[in-house]
Structure formats: structure tokens, C-alpha cells
N, C-alpha and C positions, 0 to 999 in steps of 0.2 A: 595273558602271559603263556607262552608256549611251554608244553610239558618238557621237562628235562629228561632226556633219554638216558636211561640207566643200564640198559642191556645192549649188548652188541647185536648187529644185524645178522641175518642168516649166513652171509658169506664169512663173516668173522667167526661165528660160532662153528661153522663147518670147518674152517681152517684150523681152529684150535683142536677140534676133535681129530682131524686127520693127523695133526702133529703128534698128539698124545698116542694115537693108535700106532703110528709109524714108530714112535719111540718105544712103545711096548713090544711091538713085533721085533724091533732091532735088539731089544734086551733079551727076548726069548731066543732069538737066533744066536746071539752071543753066548748065552748060557749053554745052548745045545752044542755049539761048536767047541767051546773051551772047557765046559764042565762035564759034558756027557750026560748020561742018565741021572746020576746022583745030583749033579748040579741043577738039572731041570726040576727034579722033585723039590729041591730046596727053594728054588726060585718060585715055584708054584705055591708052595706053602707060605712063603713070605708075602707074596702078592695077595693071597687070600686073607691073611691076617690084616694087611693094609686095607683091604676092601671092607672087612667087618668094622674096622675102626672108622672108615669114612661113612659107612651106613649110619653108625651111631651119631656122628657129627651132622649128617644130613637130617636125621630125625630131630636133633636139637635145633638146627636152623629152621626146620619146618615149623616146630613148635613156637619159636620166636616170631616167625612170619604170621602165623595164625593169630597170635596175641596182638601183634602190631596192627594187623588188618582190623581187628575188633576195636582197638583204640581209635583208629582213624575213622571208622564208620560212626563211632559215637561222637567224635568231634564234628564230622560233617552234619550229623543229625541235629546237634545242639547249636550249630552256627548258622545264622541267617545271613543273607547277602548284605543286609543293613548293618551287620555286626563287624564287617571288615572294610578296610579302606579300599581294597582292590578285590573284586569278586573273582578275578581270574585265578587267584590262589585256591579257591574252593574247587574250581574246575580241574586244576592240576592235581589236587589231592584225590579227587574222585577217579581220575584216570589212573593214578598210581595204585589205588586200591584195586581197580579192575584188573590191572596187570598182575598184581600180587595174588589175586584170586586164582588165576590160571597157573600159578606156580606152587600152590599148596600141595603137600604130600610128596612122597618120594617115588621114583620110577619103579615099576614092576619089572624087574629084570628076569624073573623066573629062577629056576634052579641053576646055581653057579657051582660047578664042580671044583672042589678044592685043588685037584691035581690037573685041572685043565687051565693051563697058564693063559691061553688065548681068551677063554671066556671070562676068566677072573680079571684080566687086564681090561677087557671091553666093559665089564660091569663097573670097574673102578672109574673109567672115563665117564660113564653115564651118571653115576652117583656124584662125582666131583662137579659135573656141569650143573646138576640139579641144586647142589648145595651153593654153588656160586650164584645162580639165578635167585635163589631164596634170599641170600645175603644182600644181593643187589636191590631186590624189592624192599627189603627191610630198610636199607639206607635211603632209597628213593622216597618211601612213604614217610620216614622220619623227617627228611628234609622238607617235604611238602607240608607236613603237620607243623613244622617250625615256622614256615612262611605264613601259614594261616594264623598261628598264634601271634606272630609279629604284626600281621596286618590288623588283627583284632586290637592289639595294644595300641597301634598307631591310630586306629579309629577312636579308641577311648581317649587317647591324648588329645586328638583333634576336638572331640566333643567337649572335653574338659576345658580346653583353651577357649572354645566358642562360648561356653557358659561363663567362664571367667571374664571374657571380654564384654559380654552383655552386662555382667554385674558391675564391671568398671564403668561402663558408659552410664548406667543408671546412677551410680554413686557420684560421678562427676556432675551430673545434672543436679542432684540433691545438694552437693557441696556449693554450687553456684547459687541455687535458689534459696538456700537456708541462711544466707548472710544477713545478720541482724535479726534473725527470727528464732534464735535458740536462747535458752536460758543460760547455758554454759558453753562458751565458744571453744573450750578445750575439746569438746566432742567433734567439732569440725576440723580442728587441727589433727586429731587422731585419724579421722577419716581420710584426710589428705595424705598422711603418711602411709596408710594402708593401701590407698590407690597407687601411689608411687611404687611401693614394693610389689604389688600385684602386676604392674606393667613390666617390671624387670623379670618377673617369673615367667610371664608369657613369652618374652623375647628370648629367654634362655632355652636353647635347643635340647638341653639335657633334662629339662623339667619333666617329671613323670606325673602320672595321674594323681598320686597321693599328694605331691607338692602343690599341684594346681588346685586341687579341691581344698587343701588347707588354706591357701590364699583367698579362695572364694569365701570360705567361712569367716576369715578374718575381716574381709571387706563387708560382708553381710552384718557382722557383729558391730562394726563401726557405724554402718548405716542405721542400725537399730538405735544406737546411742544418740545419734543426731535426731532421729525422728522422736525419740522419747523426750529429748530436750526441747524440741519444737512444741510438742504437746504440752509440756510443763509451762512453757512461756505463754502459750495460748490460753491455758487455764488461768494462769496468774493475771494476764491482761484482762480476761473476761471478769474475773473477780474484782479487779480494781475498777473496771468500768461500772460494774454493778454497785459497788460501794459508793462511787462518785454519783451515780444516778440516784441512789437512795439518799445521799446527803443533800443533793439539790432539791429533791422532792420534800424532804423534811424541812429544809430552809423555807421553801415556798409555802408550805403548810403553816409554818410558824408566823410568817408575814401576814397570811390571810387571817389567822386567828387574832393577831394583834390589832389589825385594822378593824375587824368586826367588833372587838371589845371597846375600842375608842368610840365608834359610831353609836354603840348602845348607851354608853355613859352620856354622850352628848344629847341624845334623845331624852333620856331621863331628866337631865338638868333643865331642859327647855319646857318640859311638860308641867312644871310647878310654877312658872312665871308668866305664862301667856294666856291666862283665863280672862275673858271680858264678857260682861252681861249687859245687853242693851235694854232700855226701858220698855215695858210691855205696852201695848195699845190700850189695854184696859186702864192702866194707870194714867195714861195721857188723857183718856176720855173723862176719867173721874176728876182729873185736875182741871180740864178745860171746860167741862160742862157747867159748873157753877159760874165760871167767869163769863161764859157765853150767855147764860141765863141772866146774869146781872147786867150784861151789856144790852141785852134785848129789852130788859125792863127799863133801863135808863133811856133807851131809844124810844120806847113806846110812850113813855110819859111826856115826851117832848114833841112827838109827831102828830098825836091825835088819832092814830090808827090803832087797830086791835093788835095786841102784841101776842106772839106765839113763842112759846119756850120749848126748847129741845130737851127731850128726856131720853135716857137710854138705860138698858138693864145692867145688872152688875157684872154680866159676862162680857160686856163690850160688844153686844150685837147691834142691830140696826137702831138708829135714832128716830124717835117719833116727836112731831111738833104738835103741841096743843096750846090753846089760849092761856096766856099767863093769868094767874089769879091776882 
């Protein structure tokens, strides 16, 4: 952005000075011609009084210029290029400050004789020009500072809108993804209302930083409510699943215990009725040995051969054959 020219160029300034000087000379000549010596003295005294008044005004303007330059320098120092929407406004302010620096103070005119109408008139011109330049610089710096502040505000508004738009985008995603996943669906309805209001705020060109930030906070609050409701539902679902798993485990354990109890009773009932004892070999030997001996005796008496009888011990061990008696 080009710097706004606040002071006239050299030709304009020179023209103004010539006009004032010519007018002053003409006034002096008129006083001399029409008023004579007495009129000249009166005109000189009046011109000197005007000069003294302008010097005081010039000092006041210079004081204001010094103060304005200090304010502008502080603003430039405290403002980064990233703080403004258009960095050209900072360049313009810096140039205005430099110009103002060259205009500080009032001109050193030297001794001005009260009764020297010519020198008084010339001094008046010099002081008037200096005061005009000082006031021009004050106005120029003030305008440049205003543009910097406006650009800072515009940047803040833009940043606030960008942040709000990002918040809206994230909130819309949450609204879609949270369907059927919240404990209280009213939280999603509140979020939708906050999103719609925030969009209107972004589109409103009159929205300031405060309004934009307030809407961002409103959307963020609604987002938190939805997330809290999601968490509550997830916890409730997890507890319900845990309870169902515990119920099923208890039911399975009960069935296992019932089946084990039935099998145990069945085994106990069968153990009292299934006992069977087979005859021992010793008993068989004792029962068969006499019969065998008798049979052999009977056979021996009929065949004419020597008869042998089988004998065995009481433990059922090996059988021995000896002649029968």
C-alpha cells in the first residue's frame, strides 16, 4: 500500500511562502503609505504579538507530534507482520514516523526585532509553516496507526472465523458419527442447534471477535455434552455385557455342578449291588479230591491193576499220586 502523501511538494510550499511574504510586504507598504510612522509602529507591534502567539501554538503542535511519534513507534514495535492482515500498513506507518521525525522542534529564527516589521513578518511565515507541517504529520501518523489497528482487528476476525469453522467441521463429524451411540439424544439435538447458529455467525460480516469466540465456546460446550453422553452409554453397555457374561458363566457352572452330583449318586447306588465272589480253587480241590479218590478206588478194584490215589495239600498246591491203601 503506497504511503499517503500528507505534505505539499517543494513547489507548493515555495508558492505558499511567496504568497505570504508578498502579502506581508504589501501590508507593510500599505501601512507606511497610509499610516506613516505611527501606523508602522502599530503594525510592527501587532505583527510581533501575532508571532509570539504562533510560536506558542507551534510549541504545542510540536509537543503533540513528539507524543504521537512515540505512540506510533510503540505500536510498530509491538506489532508483528503476522498480526496484521496486510503488512503494507506497517510500512506506511514506519514511513510516516520517519517523516514526522524530521519535523520535530520549531525553527530557529534568531532575534526578531519587535519594531522590524519585515523580520517579524518573515518569522511569522516560518513558524506558521512549521506548525502546519507538524499538524500534517500528526494527522498522517494517526491515520497510519488507525489502518494498522484496523488491519490487526481484521486479522483477529479472520483467525476467529477460521477457528470457528474448524470447530464447526469437527462438530458436524461428531454429530453424524454419534447417531445411536449416545445415552441421551437431546445432546445431539443441542449440538445441531449450536452448529446452525455458528454458521450464521460466520456468514455475518458484522460479527466481531467477541461474538465469534462466544459461538466457538457454545459449539465446544455442546460437543462436550455429546462426548459425555457417548461415554456414559459405552460404560452402561460395558456393564450390561459384563453382567450378562457373569450370568451365563454362573448358569454354566450350575449345570456342571448338577450333572456331577447326579453321576456321583448313580455310582454310589451301583456299588452296593454288583458284588460277586467266585469259588476258590482250593474249595474245588477239596470237593473233587475225595470224589476222584473214590472213583479211582472203584476202578482199581475192578481192573486188577495197582491203584493210585491223588492227594493235595490244604493250600491247593500240586497234587501227588500214591498207591491207594
